[in-house]
Backbone bond lengths (Angstrom), bond angles and torsions (degrees), N, CA, C in turn:
res aa  C-N    CA-C-N  psi(-1)  N-CA   C-N-CA  omega(-1)  CA-C   N-CA-C  phi
1 M - - - 1.442 - - 1.517 109.25 -
2 R 1.290 116.15 133.85 1.461 120.45 177.90 1.523 109.47 -100.21
3 V 1.307 115.28 133.73 1.462 120.86 174.08 1.518 108.10 -133.93
4 R 1.285 115.25 149.48 1.457 120.47 176.57 1.522 107.35 -79.36
5 S 1.319 115.88 120.22 1.462 119.03 -176.00 1.522 112.55 -135.25
6 K 1.316 115.90 23.80 1.471 119.33 177.36 1.516 108.78 -117.23
7 W 1.305 114.97 140.78 1.455 120.57 179.15 1.519 109.65 -74.18
8 S 1.312 116.16 143.94 1.470 119.11 178.84 1.528 110.87 -72.14
9 K 1.317 117.25 -32.97 1.467 121.25 176.85 1.527 107.87 -108.40
10 R 1.304 115.77 95.48 1.465 120.65 -174.58 1.526 113.09 -71.81
11 D 1.309 118.04 -24.29 1.466 121.10 -177.64 1.526 112.09 -77.10
12 K 1.310 116.79 -19.16 1.450 122.08 -175.15 1.527 110.84 -81.30
13 T 1.317 115.95 140.72 1.459 121.10 172.67 1.522 107.52 -83.59
14 H 1.325 116.34 132.50 1.455 120.79 -177.28 1.520 110.38 -102.80
15 S 1.320 114.39 140.12 1.464 119.81 -178.02 1.527 110.24 -72.24
16 V 1.300 114.44 163.79 1.457 121.72 175.96 1.523 109.43 -56.73
17 E 1.316 116.93 -40.83 1.455 121.81 -178.97 1.527 111.99 -67.26
18 E 1.334 117.28 -37.56 1.467 120.17 177.39 1.527 111.36 -65.54
19 V 1.310 116.23 -42.25 1.469 120.55 177.75 1.528 109.55 -63.32
20 A 1.319 117.06 -43.47 1.470 120.90 179.19 1.524 110.74 -62.45
21 G 1.321 117.19 -40.96 1.461 120.35 178.54 1.520 112.16 -63.19
22 A 1.320 116.42 -42.50 1.468 120.71 177.89 1.524 110.54 -63.85
23 L 1.315 116.75 -41.99 1.469 120.37 179.94 1.529 111.64 -69.98
24 A 1.317 118.22 -31.86 1.472 120.60 176.16 1.525 109.64 -63.30
25 F 1.325 116.53 -41.23 1.461 120.24 177.92 1.533 110.57 -65.52
26 I 1.322 116.91 -44.46 1.468 120.84 178.46 1.527 110.18 -62.00
27 A 1.324 117.36 -43.33 1.465 120.93 179.26 1.523 110.97 -62.30
28 F 1.318 116.61 -39.63 1.464 120.33 178.38 1.527 110.43 -65.21
29 R 1.315 116.88 -40.06 1.475 120.80 176.37 1.524 111.09 -64.32
30 I 1.328 117.12 -41.02 1.461 121.07 176.87 1.530 109.89 -59.39
31 A 1.328 117.04 -45.71 1.465 121.69 -179.08 1.526 111.11 -62.48
32 G 1.312 116.89 -45.48 1.462 120.32 179.10 1.512 112.35 -63.89
33 N 1.323 116.37 -41.51 1.456 121.19 178.89 1.525 110.86 -65.08
34 A 1.320 117.61 -38.17 1.462 121.23 179.37 1.525 111.09 -63.33
35 V 1.323 117.36 -42.61 1.467 120.36 178.26 1.525 109.95 -63.83
36 L 1.324 117.20 -44.15 1.471 119.86 177.29 1.525 111.60 -61.81
37 N 1.316 116.03 -41.85 1.459 120.05 178.93 1.524 111.18 -62.12
38 M 1.315 116.70 -42.09 1.464 120.03 178.30 1.529 110.62 -64.47
39 E 1.313 117.02 -41.44 1.466 119.79 177.40 1.529 110.85 -64.51
40 N 1.317 117.83 -36.16 1.464 121.21 176.28 1.527 111.98 -66.96
41 H 1.331 116.64 -22.40 1.464 121.38 174.77 1.529 110.75 -94.09
42 E 1.326 115.73 20.04 1.467 124.67 173.17 1.522 114.46 71.14
43 Y 1.312 117.98 25.23 1.458 121.61 168.96 1.520 106.24 -92.91
44 E 1.301 116.18 98.73 1.461 121.46 -173.55 1.523 111.55 -78.87
45 T 1.317 114.23 144.26 1.455 120.78 170.37 1.525 107.02 -111.40
46 D 1.312 116.34 155.86 1.461 120.41 -174.47 1.522 113.42 -88.60
47 N 1.335 116.66 -31.16 1.467 119.06 -175.91 1.531 110.03 -161.28
48 Q 1.319 114.75 174.22 1.471 121.16 -178.58 1.524 111.75 -64.40
49 A 1.316 117.88 -36.29 1.471 120.29 179.83 1.529 110.27 -62.63
50 Q 1.338 117.37 -41.26 1.455 120.84 177.62 1.529 109.93 -63.99
51 R 1.319 117.47 -40.89 1.469 120.86 177.45 1.527 110.50 -59.47
52 L 1.320 116.05 -42.74 1.465 119.55 179.78 1.527 111.55 -68.34
53 D 1.319 118.02 -32.43 1.470 120.59 174.62 1.527 109.93 -62.87
54 I 1.328 115.70 -45.39 1.465 120.51 179.71 1.524 110.12 -66.33
55 M 1.330 116.55 -42.00 1.467 119.84 176.70 1.524 110.92 -60.11
56 S 1.318 117.53 -37.43 1.466 121.02 178.88 1.526 110.96 -62.09
57 E 1.337 117.05 -40.90 1.468 120.20 176.49 1.525 110.86 -63.27
58 F 1.338 116.45 -45.06 1.458 119.84 178.41 1.527 110.33 -62.73
59 L 1.306 116.77 -39.92 1.459 121.27 -179.91 1.530 110.59 -64.28
60 A 1.324 117.20 -43.46 1.471 120.43 179.54 1.531 110.51 -62.65
61 F 1.329 116.60 -43.81 1.463 119.92 178.93 1.527 110.29 -63.81
62 T 1.321 116.78 -44.41 1.468 121.25 -179.09 1.525 110.80 -63.13
63 I 1.311 117.43 -40.95 1.470 120.92 177.52 1.528 110.15 -61.09
64 H 1.326 116.07 -42.97 1.467 118.62 178.62 1.531 110.84 -62.35
65 I 1.325 116.52 -42.93 1.469 120.22 -179.80 1.530 110.12 -65.42
66 I 1.319 117.36 -40.85 1.469 120.77 176.80 1.526 109.59 -58.64
67 D 1.322 116.78 -43.07 1.462 120.14 178.45 1.530 110.55 -59.79
68 R 1.325 116.58 -45.40 1.468 120.13 179.42 1.530 111.65 -64.51
69 M 1.328 116.94 -37.73 1.473 120.64 -176.59 1.534 112.39 -75.78
70 T 1.328 117.38 -23.93 1.464 120.26 -174.48 1.520 113.75 -109.24
71 I 1.290 118.57 2.03 1.469 121.60 -172.73 1.531 112.72 -56.12
72 E 1.328 117.63 -33.85 1.461 121.44 -178.45 1.531 113.02 -78.07
73 K 1.305 117.53 -12.11 1.463 121.11 -175.29 1.526 113.45 -84.18
74 F 1.327 117.21 -11.62 1.456 121.00 -173.54 1.522 111.72 -129.15
75 D 1.330 115.00 152.40 1.459 118.63 166.54 1.530 106.89 -81.94
76 A 1.312 117.95 178.11 1.469 121.63 -173.82 1.531 112.56 -59.59
77 E 1.315 116.99 -43.84 1.469 120.81 -178.38 1.520 110.98 -67.94
78 Q 1.330 117.19 -42.48 1.465 120.79 178.74 1.527 110.89 -65.65
79 R 1.317 116.41 -40.57 1.470 119.88 179.55 1.518 110.64 -62.01
80 Q 1.316 116.98 -41.44 1.466 120.45 178.50 1.531 110.12 -62.29
81 R 1.316 117.35 -46.78 1.473 120.99 177.89 1.523 110.96 -61.07
82 F 1.332 115.74 -42.95 1.459 121.40 -179.50 1.524 111.19 -60.95
83 M 1.316 117.14 -49.55 1.463 120.94 -176.62 1.531 111.77 -68.21
84 I 1.305 117.26 -37.75 1.466 119.85 177.20 1.525 110.01 -63.16
85 E 1.312 116.69 -46.42 1.470 120.42 179.99 1.530 111.40 -65.59
86 L 1.325 117.18 -41.59 1.461 121.91 178.02 1.533 110.05 -60.24
87 A 1.312 117.00 -45.65 1.469 121.24 179.86 1.527 111.57 -65.84
88 L 1.327 116.82 -44.80 1.466 120.15 -177.64 1.536 112.00 -67.10
89 K 1.322 116.57 -42.18 1.477 119.46 178.60 1.528 110.47 -66.02
90 S 1.320 117.22 -39.81 1.463 120.94 178.08 1.523 110.18 -64.77
91 A 1.328 116.44 -42.74 1.467 120.69 178.00 1.526 110.81 -61.59
92 K 1.316 116.26 -36.54 1.473 120.28 178.09 1.527 110.76 -65.09
93 H 1.329 117.54 -41.83 1.466 120.68 177.44 1.532 110.58 -59.92
94 I 1.330 116.41 -45.26 1.468 120.43 179.38 1.525 110.09 -65.42
95 E 1.322 116.90 -45.45 1.462 120.69 -178.46 1.531 111.34 -60.99
96 D 1.317 117.48 -45.52 1.465 120.66 179.38 1.523 111.13 -59.09
97 N 1.320 116.63 -43.32 1.461 120.42 -179.17 1.525 111.91 -71.29
98 R 1.312 117.27 -37.40 1.470 119.78 176.98 1.532 110.60 -65.71
99 R 1.294 117.66 -38.62 1.470 119.83 177.87 1.524 110.70 -63.04
100 D 1.319 116.18 -39.31 1.466 119.50 177.51 1.526 111.31 -63.00
101 V 1.326 116.98 -37.07 1.461 122.30 -174.74 1.527 112.57 -90.64
102 Q 1.328 116.72 -43.45 1.458 121.29 -170.73 1.520 113.94 -108.92
103 G 1.308 118.08 -4.02 1.456 120.57 -179.58 1.511 112.30 90.16
104 P 1.327 116.49 -175.34 1.463 121.35 -176.90 1.534 111.93 -59.04
105 G 1.316 114.18 148.18 1.456 120.06 177.95 1.511 110.49 163.80
106 D 1.319 114.81 166.31 1.455 120.49 177.76 1.529 107.77 -99.75
107 Y 1.312 116.12 94.00 1.460 122.12 -176.74 1.528 111.97 -96.78
108 R 1.308 115.76 -13.44 1.456 120.36 -175.65 1.531 112.37 -64.17
109 Q 1.328 116.61 -47.34 1.463 119.97 -175.80 1.524 112.02 -64.85
110 A 1.324 116.97 -36.95 1.472 119.84 178.37 1.530 110.19 -62.46
111 F 1.339 116.24 -40.47 1.463 118.97 177.81 1.525 110.93 -66.30
112 I 1.319 117.45 -44.66 1.469 121.66 -179.87 1.535 110.25 -60.65
113 D 1.323 117.17 -41.84 1.466 120.51 178.65 1.523 111.08 -62.31
114 M 1.339 116.85 -45.44 1.464 121.04 178.74 1.529 109.69 -64.39
115 L 1.315 117.39 -42.10 1.467 121.41 178.87 1.529 110.61 -59.51
116 N 1.311 117.55 -45.13 1.468 120.71 178.67 1.522 111.82 -61.27
117 E 1.340 117.05 -40.51 1.469 120.54 176.57 1.528 110.74 -61.89
118 R 1.322 116.44 -46.62 1.466 120.31 -177.47 1.520 111.30 -67.88
119 M 1.329 117.65 -39.59 1.465 120.02 178.03 1.527 109.72 -59.52
120 D 1.317 116.24 -40.52 1.458 120.86 178.92 1.536 110.85 -66.02
121 E 1.329 117.18 -44.73 1.470 121.01 179.52 1.524 111.27 -63.56
122 Y 1.322 116.56 -49.01 1.467 120.51 -176.26 1.526 112.11 -68.91
123 S 1.321 117.27 -26.08 1.466 119.72 -179.09 1.531 111.78 -66.23
124 D 1.327 116.90 -20.28 1.468 120.60 177.41 1.528 112.34 -80.61
125 C 1.331 117.36 -7.86 1.470 122.07 -176.90 1.526 110.51 -97.59
126 D 1.311 115.23 153.23 1.462 120.97 179.22 1.526 111.00 -73.29
127 Y 1.314 113.74 151.94 1.459 121.92 176.28 1.524 107.05 -144.65
128 D 1.309 116.15 134.88 1.454 122.19 -179.90 1.528 108.06 -125.15
129 E 1.332 117.09 137.25 1.474 120.13 -178.79 1.518 112.59 -56.96
130 K 1.320 117.45 -39.64 1.466 120.32 -177.68 1.521 112.31 -81.46
131 E 1.313 116.56 -43.61 1.471 121.23 -175.31 1.524 112.83 -88.83
132 G 1.326 117.21 -21.25 1.455 120.51 -177.82 1.516 111.67 82.53
133 A 1.324 115.42 -144.80 1.459 121.54 -177.37 1.521 110.22 -67.72
134 S 1.317 115.56 139.65 1.461 120.65 177.88 1.523 109.89 -66.73
135 F 1.327 115.46 164.67 1.461 119.96 177.57 1.523 110.29 -59.89
136 V 1.323 117.25 -38.36 1.467 121.13 -179.33 1.528 110.18 -61.58
137 M 1.343 117.23 -43.42 1.458 120.47 178.84 1.530 110.78 -65.10
138 R 1.320 116.54 -44.14 1.464 120.42 179.18 1.524 110.75 -62.45
139 R 1.308 115.95 -41.10 1.465 120.86 -179.67 1.530 110.50 -65.09
140 L 1.308 116.68 -44.41 1.467 121.40 178.09 1.523 110.06 -58.91
141 F 1.311 116.61 -46.30 1.465 122.01 177.84 1.530 110.05 -60.93
142 G 1.320 117.26 -48.05 1.459 121.31 179.10 1.520 112.16 -58.99
143 D 1.319 117.11 -38.43 1.465 120.81 178.51 1.527 111.63 -65.88
144 H 1.335 117.45 -37.16 1.472 120.39 176.75 1.530 110.44 -63.95
145 V 1.319 116.73 -42.08 1.466 120.23 178.81 1.528 110.07 -66.88
146 T 1.322 116.99 -40.65 1.465 121.56 179.66 1.528 110.93 -57.64
147 K 1.322 117.30 -43.15 1.471 120.85 179.25 1.526 111.25 -58.15
148 L 1.316 116.37 -35.47 1.462 120.56 -178.15 1.527 113.20 -79.29
149 M 1.318 116.98 -24.99 1.458 120.65 -177.59 1.529 112.11 -77.31
150 G 1.309 118.05 -24.45 1.457 120.50 177.71 1.515 112.97 95.93
151 E 1.320 114.48 178.13 1.469 122.40 -173.32 1.520 113.93 -65.90
152 K 1.313 117.77 -34.96 1.460 120.96 -173.93 1.530 112.65 -56.96
153 H 1.314 116.89 -39.02 1.465 121.63 -174.88 1.525 113.00 -109.46
154 K 1.309 115.84 10.67 1.458 121.14 -171.66 1.529 114.23 -51.65
155 Q 1.321 116.37 -37.22 1.456 120.00 -171.99 1.534 113.62 -69.81
156 W 1.330 119.26 -31.21 1.460 120.42 -168.67 1.521 115.91 -117.47
157 V 1.310 118.45 -8.29 1.466 120.20 -175.24 1.524 111.69 -62.38
158 T 1.321 117.72 -46.04 1.461 120.16 -178.03 1.528 110.96 -58.94
159 A 1.319 116.95 -41.55 1.473 120.15 178.30 1.518 110.97 -63.90
160 Q 1.328 117.90 -40.36 1.469 122.22 177.52 1.527 110.12 -60.51
161 V 1.309 116.05 -44.13 1.466 120.75 -179.01 1.528 110.11 -65.53
162 I 1.324 116.98 -47.93 1.465 121.31 -176.88 1.528 111.53 -65.96
163 D 1.327 116.58 -46.89 1.463 120.97 -171.23 1.521 115.09 -85.86
164 I 1.329 117.92 -26.95 1.466 119.94 -173.81 1.528 112.70 -119.74
165 E 1.318 116.68 -52.18 1.476 119.62 -172.18 1.527 112.39 -70.90
166 V 1.321 118.46 -44.39 1.471 120.17 -179.22 1.530 111.46 -64.52
167 P 1.341 119.94 -45.33 1.468 118.36 176.05 1.535 112.83 -60.05
168 D 1.335 118.31 -38.27 1.470 120.89 175.98 1.522 110.97 -62.12
169 L 1.315 115.96 -42.70 1.460 121.98 178.87 1.528 110.36 -59.04
170 F 1.333 116.50 -46.13 1.463 120.40 -179.83 1.527 111.83 -66.01
171 R 1.326 117.73 -39.30 1.473 119.63 177.73 1.522 110.91 -59.70
172 T 1.315 115.92 -44.97 1.469 120.09 -179.45 1.528 110.94 -64.41
173 L 1.320 117.07 -46.16 1.472 119.50 -179.94 1.523 111.83 -65.87
174 N 1.312 117.52 -39.19 1.472 120.02 179.61 1.525 112.30 -65.15
175 K 1.311 117.68 -28.15 1.466 121.15 175.75 1.526 111.13 -80.70
176 S 1.325 117.14 -36.45 1.460 121.96 -172.40 1.516 114.81 -81.94
177 L 1.326 116.75 -44.65 1.469 120.28 -172.41 1.522 114.73 -56.93
178 P 1.325 120.13 -48.25 1.451 118.52 -177.23 1.539 113.28 -58.63
179 N 1.315 117.10 -35.81 1.469 120.77 -178.46 1.523 112.08 -66.88
180 L 1.300 117.74 -30.83 1.467 120.68 -176.68 1.521 112.84 -79.54
181 F 1.312 117.58 -17.26 1.458 121.38 -178.85 1.513 112.50 -102.96
182 M 1.317 117.14 16.11 1.477 120.52 178.57 1.504 109.74 -84.43
């Protein structure tokens, strides 16, 4: 997947919030692409709301991975600002899309609550700079996506997530992150 990850003004120093906003957009694109990729592999979804539920899971996992990949780039105060902005911008992307699909409503808090749960769950799993997310973390993520896909695809969704979607996610982030911190 190709994403634009270079600043138009390279000489300018970008704030923590600007970097978080750019990464929220990239994470949202990763989530959308993953759902499309799964549908192209014949994992059918029933409606737009289900797609957004699955995208929310991908977004939560991607946010957690971004946190793990960038932890060394910030001091404690900057990291807190970065993660808050990343979460809020991501929640805004989900909320805007849910409003388009499901009508008026407060969708932001539901996403933030789910994100906090997933951040807590994934934080108990190992992560290695070279290998990325541990098998346990990938499996946990795959199981969350499987629950959303329904009974028809229950048997193979987790394997699709572990073997195809997570490696794609890491390739995209590994290409994008260095450019945003220049």
